[in-house]
C-alpha positions as CSV (number, residue, x, y, z in Angstrom):
1,M,29.8,168.3,107.2
2,S,28.9,166.3,110.1
3,G,25.5,166.5,111.9
4,S,27.0,168.3,114.9
5,G,28.8,170.7,112.6
6,I,25.5,171.5,110.9
7,V,23.9,172.0,114.2
8,R,26.6,174.3,115.6
9,R,26.9,176.4,112.4
10,G,23.8,178.6,113.0
11,I,24.8,179.4,116.5
12,H,28.3,180.4,115.6
13,Y,27.1,182.3,112.7
14,L,24.7,184.5,114.8
15,Q,27.5,185.0,117.4
16,K,29.7,186.4,114.6
17,L,27.0,188.7,113.5
18,K,26.4,190.1,117.1
19,A,30.2,190.4,117.5
20,A,30.2,192.4,114.3
21,N,27.7,194.9,115.9
22,I,24.9,194.0,113.5
23,P,21.7,195.5,114.8
24,S,19.6,192.9,116.6
25,D,16.5,194.1,114.8
26,L,18.0,193.3,111.4
27,I,18.7,189.7,112.6
28,E,15.3,189.4,114.0
29,Q,13.7,190.7,110.8
30,G,15.7,188.1,108.8
31,Q,14.7,185.3,111.1
32,N,11.1,186.4,110.7
33,R,11.3,186.3,106.9
34,V,12.8,182.7,107.0
35,V,10.2,181.4,109.4
36,D,7.4,183.0,107.5
37,A,8.7,181.6,104.1
38,S,9.1,178.0,105.7
39,L,5.5,178.2,107.0
40,T,4.2,179.5,103.7
41,L,5.7,176.6,101.9
42,I,4.3,174.0,104.2
43,G,0.9,175.7,104.2
44,E,0.6,176.0,100.4
45,R,1.7,172.5,99.9
46,A,-0.9,171.4,102.5
47,K,-3.6,173.4,100.6
48,L,-2.7,171.8,97.3
49,K,-2.8,168.3,98.7
50,G,-6.0,169.0,100.6
51,Q,-7.7,170.4,97.4
52,L,-6.5,167.3,95.5
53,V,-7.9,164.8,98.1
54,R,-11.3,166.7,98.4
55,A,-11.5,166.8,94.6
56,L,-11.1,163.0,94.3
57,G,-13.8,162.6,97.0
58,G,-14.6,159.7,99.3
59,S,-12.0,160.5,101.9
60,L,-12.9,160.8,105.6
61,A,-9.3,161.0,106.7
62,S,-6.1,161.2,104.6
63,T,-2.6,160.6,105.9
64,T,-0.1,163.2,105.0
65,L,3.6,163.0,105.6
66,L,5.5,166.0,107.2
67,G,9.2,165.6,107.7
68,V,11.0,167.2,110.7
69,P,14.7,166.6,110.2
70,L,15.8,167.5,113.7
71,G,18.7,165.8,115.5
72,H,20.4,168.3,117.7
73,N,18.3,167.4,120.7
74,S,19.8,163.8,120.8
75,S,21.9,163.0,123.8
76,F,24.2,160.7,121.9
77,L,24.2,160.7,118.1
78,Q,22.5,163.3,115.8
79,G,22.0,161.1,112.7
80,P,18.1,161.1,112.9
81,A,18.3,164.6,111.4
82,F,19.1,162.7,108.1
83,A,16.1,160.2,108.4
84,P,13.1,161.7,106.6
85,P,14.6,161.4,103.0
86,R,15.8,157.9,103.7
87,I,12.4,156.8,104.8
88,R,10.6,158.4,101.8
89,E,13.1,156.7,99.5
90,A,12.5,153.3,101.1
91,I,8.7,153.7,100.8
92,W,8.9,154.2,97.1
93,C,12.1,152.2,96.2
94,G,10.2,149.6,94.2
95,S,11.4,146.6,96.1
96,T,7.8,145.9,97.2
97,N,4.4,146.8,96.0
98,S,2.5,149.9,97.2
99,T,-0.3,147.9,98.9
100,T,-0.4,147.8,102.7
101,E,-1.1,144.7,104.7
102,E,-4.8,145.6,105.2
103,G,-5.1,146.2,101.5
104,K,-4.9,150.0,101.1
105,E,-3.2,151.4,98.1
106,L,-0.5,154.0,98.8
107,M,-0.6,155.4,95.4
108,D,-4.1,156.7,96.1
109,P,-3.6,160.3,97.3
110,R,-6.6,159.7,99.6
111,V,-4.5,157.2,101.5
112,L,-1.2,159.0,101.4
113,T,0.2,162.4,100.4
114,D,3.3,164.4,101.4
115,V,3.8,168.1,102.2
116,G,7.7,168.0,102.5
117,D,9.9,169.0,105.4
118,V,10.1,171.7,107.9
119,P,13.5,173.3,107.0
120,V,15.0,172.8,110.4
121,Q,18.6,173.3,109.6
122,E,17.9,176.4,107.6
123,I,15.9,177.9,110.4
124,R,18.6,177.1,112.9
125,D,21.2,178.5,110.5
126,C,19.6,181.8,111.1
127,G,20.2,181.6,114.8
128,V,16.5,180.7,115.7
129,D,16.4,179.2,119.2
130,D,14.5,176.0,120.2
131,D,11.6,177.8,121.8
132,R,10.8,179.4,118.5
133,L,11.7,176.3,116.4
134,M,9.3,174.2,118.5
135,K,6.6,176.7,117.7
136,V,7.4,176.6,114.0
137,I,7.0,172.7,114.1
138,S,3.7,173.1,115.9
139,D,2.5,175.7,113.5
140,S,3.4,173.5,110.6
141,V,1.4,170.6,112.0
142,K,-1.6,172.9,112.4
143,L,-1.3,174.1,108.8
144,V,-1.7,170.5,107.7
145,M,-4.6,169.9,110.0
146,E,-6.4,172.9,108.7
147,E,-6.8,171.2,105.3
148,D,-9.5,168.7,106.0
149,P,-9.3,165.6,105.7
150,L,-5.5,165.7,106.0
151,R,-3.9,164.0,109.2
152,P,-0.3,164.4,109.9
153,L,2.1,161.4,110.0
154,V,5.4,163.1,111.1
155,L,8.8,161.7,110.1
156,G,11.6,162.4,112.5
157,G,14.1,163.3,113.5
158,D,14.9,162.7,117.1
159,H,12.0,162.2,119.7
160,S,12.1,165.8,120.8
161,I,9.7,166.5,117.8
162,S,6.9,164.6,119.6
163,F,6.3,167.4,122.0
164,P,5.6,170.2,119.5
165,V,3.6,167.8,117.3
166,V,1.3,166.5,120.1
167,R,1.0,170.0,121.4
168,A,-0.3,171.1,118.0
169,V,-2.7,168.3,117.6
170,S,-4.2,168.8,121.1
171,E,-4.6,172.5,120.6
172,K,-6.0,172.2,117.1
173,L,-8.4,169.6,118.2
174,G,-9.4,171.4,121.4
175,G,-8.4,168.9,124.1
176,P,-6.2,166.1,125.1
177,V,-5.5,162.8,123.2
178,D,-4.6,159.3,124.3
179,I,-1.0,158.4,123.4
180,L,0.5,155.0,122.5
181,H,4.2,155.4,122.8
182,L,6.5,152.5,121.6
183,D,10.1,152.9,122.8
184,A,13.0,151.3,124.5
185,H,13.0,154.4,126.8
186,P,10.3,156.4,128.6
187,D,11.8,159.8,127.4
188,I,10.4,161.4,130.5
189,Y,13.2,163.0,132.3
190,D,12.4,166.4,133.7
191,A,15.2,168.1,131.7
192,F,17.9,165.6,130.5
193,E,21.4,167.0,130.8
194,G,19.7,170.4,131.6
195,N,17.8,170.5,128.2
196,K,14.1,170.8,128.5
197,Y,13.7,169.9,124.9
198,S,16.0,166.8,125.0
199,H,14.7,163.7,123.2
200,A,14.7,162.1,126.5
201,S,12.3,164.7,127.9
202,S,9.7,165.0,125.3
203,F,6.9,163.2,127.2
204,A,7.5,165.2,130.4
205,R,6.7,168.3,128.4
206,I,3.6,166.7,126.9
207,M,2.2,165.5,130.2
208,E,3.0,168.9,131.9
209,G,1.0,170.7,129.2
210,G,-2.0,168.5,129.7
211,Y,-2.0,167.4,126.1
212,A,-2.5,163.7,126.9
213,R,-5.1,162.0,129.1
214,R,-3.5,158.6,129.0
215,L,0.1,157.7,128.0
216,L,0.9,154.1,127.5
217,Q,4.5,153.3,127.0
218,V,5.3,149.9,125.5
219,G,8.6,148.1,124.8
220,I,10.5,149.8,127.8
221,R,13.7,148.2,128.7
222,S,16.0,151.0,129.6
223,I,14.6,152.9,132.5
224,N,16.0,154.3,135.8
225,T,14.6,155.6,139.0
226,E,13.8,159.0,137.6
227,G,11.9,157.4,134.7
228,R,9.8,155.3,137.1
229,E,9.2,158.4,139.4
230,Q,8.2,160.6,136.6
231,G,5.9,157.9,135.3
232,K,4.1,157.8,138.6
233,R,4.1,161.5,138.8
234,F,2.2,161.7,135.5
235,G,0.1,158.6,136.0
236,V,1.9,156.9,132.9
237,E,1.1,153.3,132.1
238,Q,4.5,151.7,131.6
239,Y,4.8,148.3,130.1
240,E,8.3,146.9,130.4
241,M,9.8,144.1,128.1
242,R,10.5,141.9,131.1
243,T,6.7,141.4,131.5
244,F,5.7,141.6,127.8
245,S,4.7,137.9,127.7
246,R,2.3,138.6,130.5
247,D,1.0,141.8,129.1
248,R,0.9,140.8,125.4
249,H,-2.9,140.0,125.2
250,F,-3.8,143.3,126.7
251,L,-1.4,145.3,124.5
252,E,-2.6,143.5,121.3
253,N,-6.2,144.5,122.1
254,L,-6.1,148.0,123.1
255,K,-9.1,150.4,123.0
256,L,-8.0,154.1,123.3
257,G,-9.4,157.5,122.6
258,E,-12.9,157.3,123.9
259,G,-14.0,160.5,125.7
260,V,-10.9,162.4,124.3
261,K,-10.1,164.0,121.0
262,G,-8.6,160.8,119.5
263,V,-5.5,158.6,119.5
264,Y,-1.8,159.6,118.9
265,I,0.9,157.1,118.1
266,S,4.5,157.7,118.6
267,V,7.0,155.0,117.3
268,D,10.5,155.1,118.3
269,V,12.3,152.7,116.0
270,D,14.4,151.4,118.9
271,C,11.3,149.9,120.5
272,L,12.3,147.1,118.1
273,D,15.0,144.6,119.0
274,P,18.2,145.7,117.2
275,A,18.0,142.4,115.3
276,Y,15.2,143.9,113.4
277,A,16.4,147.6,113.3
278,P,20.1,148.1,113.8
279,G,20.1,151.7,112.5
280,V,19.3,153.5,115.8
281,S,21.3,155.8,118.0
282,H,20.6,153.9,121.2
283,I,20.8,150.1,120.7
284,E,19.0,148.2,123.4
285,P,18.8,144.4,123.1
286,G,15.7,142.5,124.2
287,G,13.1,144.5,122.3
288,L,9.9,143.9,120.4
289,S,9.7,141.9,117.2
290,F,8.4,143.6,114.1
291,R,5.4,141.5,114.2
292,D,4.7,142.4,117.8
293,V,4.6,146.0,116.9
294,L,2.4,145.4,113.9
295,N,0.0,143.3,116.0
296,I,-0.3,146.2,118.5
297,L,-0.9,148.7,115.8
298,H,-3.3,146.7,113.6
299,N,-5.4,145.6,116.5
300,L,-5.7,149.0,118.2
301,E,-9.2,150.3,118.3
302,G,-9.5,154.1,118.3
303,N,-9.6,157.2,116.1
304,L,-6.0,157.7,115.1
305,V,-5.6,161.5,114.5
306,A,-1.9,161.8,114.1
307,A,1.4,159.9,114.6
308,D,5.1,160.0,114.3
309,V,7.9,157.6,113.5
310,V,11.3,158.8,115.1
311,E,14.9,158.0,115.9
312,F,15.9,156.1,112.8
313,N,19.6,156.9,112.4
314,P,20.7,156.3,108.8
315,Q,24.4,156.8,109.8
316,R,24.2,153.5,111.7
317,D,22.0,151.5,109.2
318,T,23.3,148.5,107.4
319,V,24.7,149.1,103.9
320,D,21.5,147.7,102.3
321,G,19.2,150.1,104.3
322,M,17.5,147.4,106.4
323,T,16.3,149.8,109.0
324,A,15.2,152.4,106.4
325,M,12.8,149.6,105.1
326,V,11.7,148.9,108.7
327,A,10.8,152.5,109.2
328,A,9.2,152.7,105.8
329,K,7.0,149.7,106.7
330,L,5.9,151.3,109.9
331,V,5.0,154.6,108.0
332,R,3.0,152.5,105.4
333,E,1.0,150.7,108.0
334,L,0.3,153.7,110.1
335,A,-0.8,155.5,107.0
336,A,-3.2,152.8,106.2
337,K,-4.5,152.8,109.7
338,M,-5.1,156.6,109.9
339,S,-6.6,157.0,106.4
340,K,-10.4,156.4,106.0
341,L,-12.4,155.9,102.9
342,S,-16.1,156.2,102.7
343,S,-17.8,152.9,101.8
């Protein structure tokens, strides 16, 4: 079944139930059971991984993967819903060793663990709407964060997931964060095509909610008048590729997070030039090189409290999984940056 077919199935199923005069309270009770079961599974897995990391000792911060296979808020293709398992497969495929560039060992649970995926399609198959689905995603992130020292690294999915993830991080930590957002697009439309949860509107929701103090957008090369006006409205620092050579030194020496609850990094794979990452829904030539991105991430000074990697579309990847490996490398390096071991 196609991605769009999976997305529509739950909606049509619910309409059929209503047409059959099924009492609405029965539908609601069923939805509640599915949501509760989903959160219980994430919560119990987070507890287990948290206990493991604490028992090993020596961890000040430990990166934990949480998949959010959501693609229905994409404006073009919905393939990012299939990305989380492909990224995991690439991380552990054996074609490279498990040591990151800065020397951290991914096989050490204090560096990287995994609590699985939010069952997005199963929840939507019960007719759950996006308001509630976004809350489920936020609640899942909070369950991870409750298990100190776990910190969430979220695998998308389309970019709409960044809103509920950042909301959860800000609410759990008790204040705003600074956000470094790498992307070809600003994703700050008020409500793209009438959808307030569109992947092209996620950062409008984040800024409206007061979840970020500073938002730095890097790699931008597809932006229109609304994108620039929204950027000015919210005080966004937008760094376009046409001036990257001028901005490079500043962007490769960022200091963020002082005076707020930490730093959040959101990496849309299409921030990269398609020569490096062809497996994306929106191909935009003229992007960052992979080493440009790593230099920005490696050199960033700040307390990284959470992150996401989004918009990898396996349905447009090369046959040898080139973009999956690129996304996996981003995840590996972010995991290394976020995890902290006591000396």
